C-alpha positions in Angstrom: 1.1 1.5 2.2 1.7 4.6 0.2 1.3 8.2 1.3 2.6 11.7 0.3 6.0 11.1 1.9 6.5 7.8 0.2 6.0 4.1 0.9 5.5 3.5 4.6 5.2 -0.3 4.4 5.1 -3.0 1.8 5.5 -6.8 1.7 6.7 -8.9 -1.2 4.9 -12.2 -0.9 6.7 -15.5 -1.5 5.6 -17.1 -4.8 3.6 -19.8 -3.0 1.7 -17.3 -0.8 -1.9 -16.2 -1.5 -3.7 -13.3 0.0 -6.3 -14.4 2.5 -8.3 -12.4 5.1 -6.0 -13.7 7.9 -2.8 -12.7 5.9 -4.3 -9.3 5.1 -5.1 -8.8 8.8 -1.5 -9.7 9.7 -0.3 -7.1 7.1 -2.6 -4.5 8.7 -1.0 -5.2 12.1 2.5 -4.8 10.6 1.3 -1.6 8.8 0.0 -0.2 12.0 3.3 -0.8 13.7 5.2 0.7 10.8 3.1 3.8 10.9 3.7 4.2 14.7 7.4 3.9 14.1 7.8 5.9 10.8 4.9 8.4 11.2 4.3 8.9 14.9 2.8 12.3 14.3 -0.4 10.5 13.0 -0.9 9.0 16.4 0.4 11.9 18.6 -1.9 14.4 16.8 -4.8 12.0 17.0 -5.3 12.3 13.3 -7.5 9.8 11.7 -5.8 7.4 9.4 -7.8 7.0 6.2 -7.3 3.8 4.3 -8.2 3.3 0.6 -8.0 -0.3 -0.4 -9.9 -2.2 -3.0 -12.9 -4.3 -2.2 -11.2 -7.6 -2.9 -12.4 -10.6 -0.9 -9.4 -10.5 1.5 -10.0 -6.8 2.2 -13.6 -7.3 3.2 -13.2 -10.5 5.2 -14.7 -10.4 8.8 -11.3 -10.5 10.6 -10.1 -7.6 8.5 -13.2 -5.5 9.1 -13.0 -6.3 12.9 -9.4 -5.3 13.1 -10.0 -2.0 11.2 -12.7 -1.2 13.8 -10.1 -1.8 16.6 -7.6 0.4 14.8 -10.3 3.1 14.3 -9.1 3.8 10.8 -11.6 5.2 8.3 -12.0 3.1 5.2 -12.9 5.1 2.1 -15.5 3.4 0.0 -13.9 1.9 -3.1 -15.8 2.8 -6.3 -17.0 -0.1 -8.4 -14.6 -1.1 -11.2 -14.6 1.3 -14.0 -12.1 1.3 -16.9 -11.8 5.1 -16.9 -10.8 5.3 -13.2 -7.2 4.4 -12.4 -6.4 2.9 -9.0 -4.7 5.2 -6.6 -1.4 3.5 -6.9 -1.4 3.2 -10.7 1.4 5.7 -11.1 3.6 3.7 -8.8 3.0 0.4 -10.5 3.2 1.9 -14.0 6.6 3.4 -13.3 7.7 0.2 -11.6 6.5 -2.0 -14.5 8.5 0.2 -16.9 11.7 -0.3 -14.8 11.0 -4.0 -14.4 10.8 -4.6 -18.1 14.6 -4.3 -18.2 15.2 -6.7 -15.3 15.6 -10.5 -15.0 15.6 -12.1 -11.6 16.8 -15.5 -10.6 15.8 -15.4 -6.9 13.3 -14.1 -4.4 16.1 -12.2 -2.6 17.3 -10.5 -5.8 13.7 -9.4 -6.6 13.3 -8.1 -3.0 16.6 -6.2 -3.2 15.6 -4.6 -6.5 12.2 -3.5 -5.2 13.8 -2.1 -2.0 16.3 0.0 -4.0 13.7 1.1 -6.6 11.4 2.4 -3.9 14.3 4.1 -2.1 15.3 5.8 -5.3 12.0 7.7 -5.6 12.0 11.1 -3.9 9.1 12.6 -1.9 7.9 14.7 -4.8 7.2 11.5 -6.9 4.7 10.4 -4.2 3.3 13.8 -3.2 2.3 14.9 -6.6 0.5 11.7 -7.4 -1.4 11.6 -4.1 -2.4 15.2 -4.5 -3.9 14.3 -7.9 -6.3 11.8 -6.4 -9.3 14.2 -5.8 -9.2 15.1 -9.5 -9.6 11.5 -10.5 
């Protein structure tokens, strides 16, 4: 999960894993726990958490919809695909793709370590500016 202060939570799937509704629901459970731990102010101020995710099959599966109701998170409607609208996390993945072009990994752990250090190397301004640009897009 990405927000103005940075990456709150992410998972790097094993090469054999596929995203399913159940896996995505499990990721939402882990995300909720990470938010409570890293950003307790969201819960203590009773601010509503607003989730923007695409409308992929796993994201609209019944278990996911039910769990989002339990969490009482607002889900922003995702616009239909349009080639002139960049996804909200495009800047993150564009920058990461550029850095990845110079890498070669031989193991899952090596990949995970690189991703961890790459995310940690980004300052808050990197995330804040891009998040603030969302309404313009």
